[in-house]
Structure formats: structure tokens, C-alpha cells
C-alpha positions, 0 to 999 in steps of 0.5 A: 576668592575670599580664602586667596585674598587672605593668603595674599594679605598674610606674610608667609609663616617664616616671615612673621616669624622673623617680625616677631624676633626683630627687637628681641636680643638673645643672651645667655646669663653669663653674656649679659653680665659681662656686657653690663661689667664692661659697660660700667667699667667705662661709664661709671668709673671716672673718678676711680680712673681719675685717682688711679692715674693722678701723676700719670702722663697721658703720653706714656705708653705705661699709663695705657697699659696700667689703664687696660689691665685696670679695666680689665680688673674691674670688669673681671670683679664685677663679673664675679660680684654679679655672678653669685647673684644672678640666675635666668630668673633674677638677673634682668630685675637685678640689673635693672635696678643695679643700672638706675642705682649705678647712674644715681651713685655715678651722679653723686660722686662726680658732683659732689666728690662723695665716696661711697663707703660704709659710713657714706652709705649708712648716712644715705640709708638714715637720711630722712625723705626732706633731705634726700629730696633736695639732693634730686634736681633736673641735673639729674634726669639727663645722667638717669636717661642716658646711663639707666634709661637707654640701658634698660630699654635694651635690657627690656628686649633681651631674651635669656637663653637657658639651656634645659640640662643643669649640667650644661648650664652649671658647666657654663657658669663654672667656665665663665667664673674661671675665666673671670678668676684667671683675668683677676689674677693676671691683671692683678699681676700686671699692675700689683706694684702701682695698685697695691701702693696706691690702695695702701696709701689711699685706702678710700680709692677702692670706694670709687670702684662702682658699682662694687663700691655701694654694693660692699657697703651696703652689705657691710651696713646691713650686716652691721645693723643686723648684728646690732638690732639682736644685742642690746646696748652695753651699759657704761657708767653703771657707778654714775651718781651726782656728787655731793655738791649738788645736793646742797643746791637751792636752785635748779640747774639746766644745761642746754647743748646745741648740736649744730648741723654741718657749720664749719668753723671757716665761716663762723664769724666768732672765729675771725671770718671776714664777714660777721655771720654772728653778729647777735653771739659777738655781743654775748659773753661767750667763751668761743673755742677757736680750734675745734675738730670734729669726730666725723664727717658726717652725722651718722658718725659724729653725733654717736661719737660726740657722746661717747668716752672715747671718740676720735683718738680710739674710734671703734665704731661698733663699740661706740654703735653698741654702747650707751651714750653719756645721756645714759650715764647721766640719766643714771646719776639722776639727771633729767635728760630730754632730746628735741630734734629738728633733723634725722634723729638721734642716731641712737644715743638717745634710745629709751630717753625722752624724746621729741621732734620739732614737727610733732610740736607744731610750732605756729609758721615756722613748718612747711613741706615736712621741715621746720626752721630751727626756731622751732627748737625754742618752741615752749622753752620758757615753760620748760625753764619756769617748771624746771626742778633739779638738775636737767639736760636739754639737747637740741638737735639742729637742721642748721646749714644742712646742704645742698638747699642752704637757701630753705634754712633761714627765713627771708629776713636772713637773706642779706648776703646776695645774690644767694643761691636758691636752687637744690642743685649747687651746679646751677649757682656760682661759688659766690652764690653757694658762699652767700646762701651758706652764710645766710643760713649762719646769720639764721643759727646766730640768731637762734642761738642768741635768742636761747641765751635770752630765754636762759638769761630771762630765768636767771633769778630762778634757774641756773643755766648753761648753754653748749654749742658745737657742730657736728661737722663741717661742709665744703663749698666747692674747694678742691671740687668738693661739696657737701661733706661725707669724704672718708676722715682720713683725707677730708679737707679741713673744711669738714673737720674744723667746727665751731664750738662756744660755752655760755654760763649763767652767772649763777652757774658760774658761782655754783660751779666755780668756773673760772672764765678767764681760765677757760678763755685761755684754754679756748685758744688751745686745739680741743676736739669732740672728744672733750665734750663727754668728760667736761659735761661729766664735770659740769654736772658733777657726775662721779663715775670711773669714766671720768678723765680729766685730761679730757675735761675742758673744765678741769683746772679752771674751777676753784672747787675740788675737780670731779673725782674719778 
């Protein structure tokens, strides 16, 4: 009886096998790669197709044939790219990682209008946790659930079918690669003329093809940094020495350079902005430069470029990153150099030199949740100035207006423009609220810089001082549907490349360096760029080196003494 009952309750062997296989999707590696390539072409390339179809009528039959050919090209290209890395052991982990990464990349490209070129990937890689955390918001969750979560569930149920015979598996792979290569060739012929014209005139469009864009850029950055890690920085300015003028000086000299973050000229009060976002600086005897162009649109490009002898005018990323900087030249000449950071480091320009970050100083009441307000950059500065000896150069690297969480960059007392966006997700704020938060952060930067000038003035009877401020790059606040920064320089809007800059000199330094401030005020009305900083500081410190070019020295012709000799 018991045996008969058991047989009645147990399903037949065939039915059990069917039950076990009900939720299993058998697929070869090649089939899985084709499906993934089609999926990403259809879901992750809206920005690319938007750029490629700009100016084309959707009612035109040629437009749709162009779209189909582009789609076939993207599918085949992604298959070829993935097939290099995928086998039956790696395909599922590889696709799982790419599903999440592609969903994230697509979100940030569509929300902020960024291009995932090597420069942007380098910026992403070197972004610290505090910065990256602010970019993740609840708005990202639906994107991850739909374009990563659901595909991951399906991927989990896939069972890779493999052939035990090596030659059979190899033949299948070669056939698939041949098919993809033929598809690339055929699609390229169909769209060669319009596509080649598009990529020739707008090279940046290729960095909208997802996920190929971040895979290519990541490989490029990794290879470049691997080469750089094995090669020491090339020394520059080996002939640098202090000029004879400073040997006779009786008082110390301290020059402070403040490298601002993400401050755009369009909202800078000293530049004539409708709002007075720099009320405290407006009361100071500054030389404010009205038309300043940055070297890059992100920190990873602009900061190293800012301290290089040749910047944007002959830009060479490998040369700049592989060479010493202005700081090393000054240190070699005998200037005491120190970098104090409140962001993500000096990007290599201060390697081997004196360095500290604000968090390690623990300024009272200024740090929380892994971030410090920029007033922390001034912590202990009075004591440093009082103990100054010889010639000193202090670089302060601000957190400034780093987005998207502009509201986190200032204390409540500076929230004057209301209502201000108080959310990490800019999509949840109106354009006016975003601008209000950005301008409030500028008010705080104004206060920090004015406080710094006050500290320098307090030591004016003992130390000759100067302050130079310049932002590393600008920021988009929704113009042309762009936010944040990092757009490729060739197509970057002025909001991301026009930055504020000013100089302030104590009376003692003006006299010692024979600076004609009226002449410099006239010079400040002319266009200048980051390229001028290296040579201007070389001249200000009276360092003699063959690197110096007087055409790029903003002080040249505005000093009554003899200019620096090359």
C-alpha cells in the first residue's frame, strides 16, 4: 500500500525533468552575445542616435534606412568587442558587470549630457567616494531595475550550451566573428558618406556609443596610466634659480594660489553678473580678469595643464602628465612649496612635495560625513604666515562649487538666494533652484577668499604677500540640456570653459616687485587663459629659467624693474 501511494504522489520521471528545466534558457556563448549586443543597441544608445539623426526628417525613408544600418553596425561592433573577452566561463560574469555599468553610464549620459571619453573616464576613476556618492540618487533606481535588474534575472536562468569538441566550438566562434565582420563591412558601406562626415566633423559622437565608449576609454586610460607608472616624471627647469633681486630682500614673501573648483565666469559677481555673488571681494583692491579661458572642462585635465609650461595652446596630455610641474621648478629654484587640498588631490603636480589635506587637519566645526567646508583651507594659516621665512608658495585646492550637491558647499548662513535646490538629484529641482544653490556656493567662496585676504593683510608689516585665484573649469546649469561639466573641449559650451580669475598684492609686494597695478588692470581687460599662469608665477618669483616666455607673462611690461631674463 505504501509503495503504491508513493508511486501515485510522485510525478513521472519525464515530468520532473521538464519541471527542473522550465525556467532554464539554453544558449550558446555566441547567441548570448548577439542578444546582449541587440539589447544595448536598442536601450543604451539614445544619445548616439539623437546626435546622428540631428537635422534629419523622421518622415524620410532614407532616415530609416540610415537608422537600420547604424543599428546593424552597432550590434556587430559590440559583438566583435565582446567576443574577444567572452568564453563559456567568463560570459555570464562579464555580461552581469556590463549590464550594471551600462545602465549607470546611460543614466548619467542622458541626465547630465556627458561624453564617456578617456578624459571623463580618468575623471571618474580618480573621483573620491564623497564626490561619487552625491551622484547616486533615488532617480537612478528605476533605470537600474529595468535595464540591469530584469536582464540580470534572465541571465541568471541562462544555461550555457557548449560543445565538447574543441574544433566544433572554435568553428562556431569563427563563423560568428565572420558574420559580425561582414555585417560591419556591409553596414559601413551603406552609411559611409554620412557617417564619415559626422565623425569627421564631430569626433566626440563616437563616445556616445554605449557600452563601447566606456570600454574603449577604460582600456585607454588603464594602458596610459600603466605606462606612466613605470616611467618617472621627466624633470623640467633644471636651470631654475632665484634671481639676484630676492637675495637682498629683508622680508619673507608668501604667494598663495587658490585653485577654485567648478566656478564659471557667467555667475561671478566681479564679472558683471546681475547678482552680486562676490560682495566681499568687490570691496578689495583686486585686479579681476574679465575673459579667462580654462585649459580643460574637468579637474583631471585642467589642474595638470594649469601648472605646465605649455597648456591648451599645444595640448599634449601624455607630455603634461609625464613631466614635472611649475611646483617642481619653483622648488628646484629654492622656493618653499606646499599644497593643501580640500578635494581629490593634486593630480600629480605636487608629487614628492609637501602636501596635506584639510580632513587630516580636523578644523573644528568644518568637517562632516567625509567632507570639509573650504574655510578649512585657512586653518592654521595665521601661524604659518607668522613663521614664514624666505620665499614661499602655498597652493590651496578648493572643493568650491563641485556639483551636483551645490547646497552642501556652504553653511546655512550663506543660503541667501531662495528657494535653493537641496537635493543631490538635479532632476528634482527647477532651473531657478539649481542656480540659487550654485550662487549661494559662490557667496561662500567669496567669503573664504576675502577672509584669506584679511589674513594676508594682517601680516603685511612682516611678510610681503600675494593672492592669485583661478577656477579650474566652469559648469553647465541646464543650458542646452547640459549639467555639470566634462564635455569634450572641442564642443564644450562657454559655461564650462570661461572661468574667473583675480590677483591681489600687498603694498609691500607691489613695491618690492615693482608691479604697476594700473597697467595690470588694463591688461586684465584682454583675453587670457590658464596658459598664462606658469610664466606669470615664474616672473613673480623672479625665477630664472629657459622655460620662461614673456609673451605668456601677465606681468611683463607692467613692472618698472627689469623683466625676468630667459
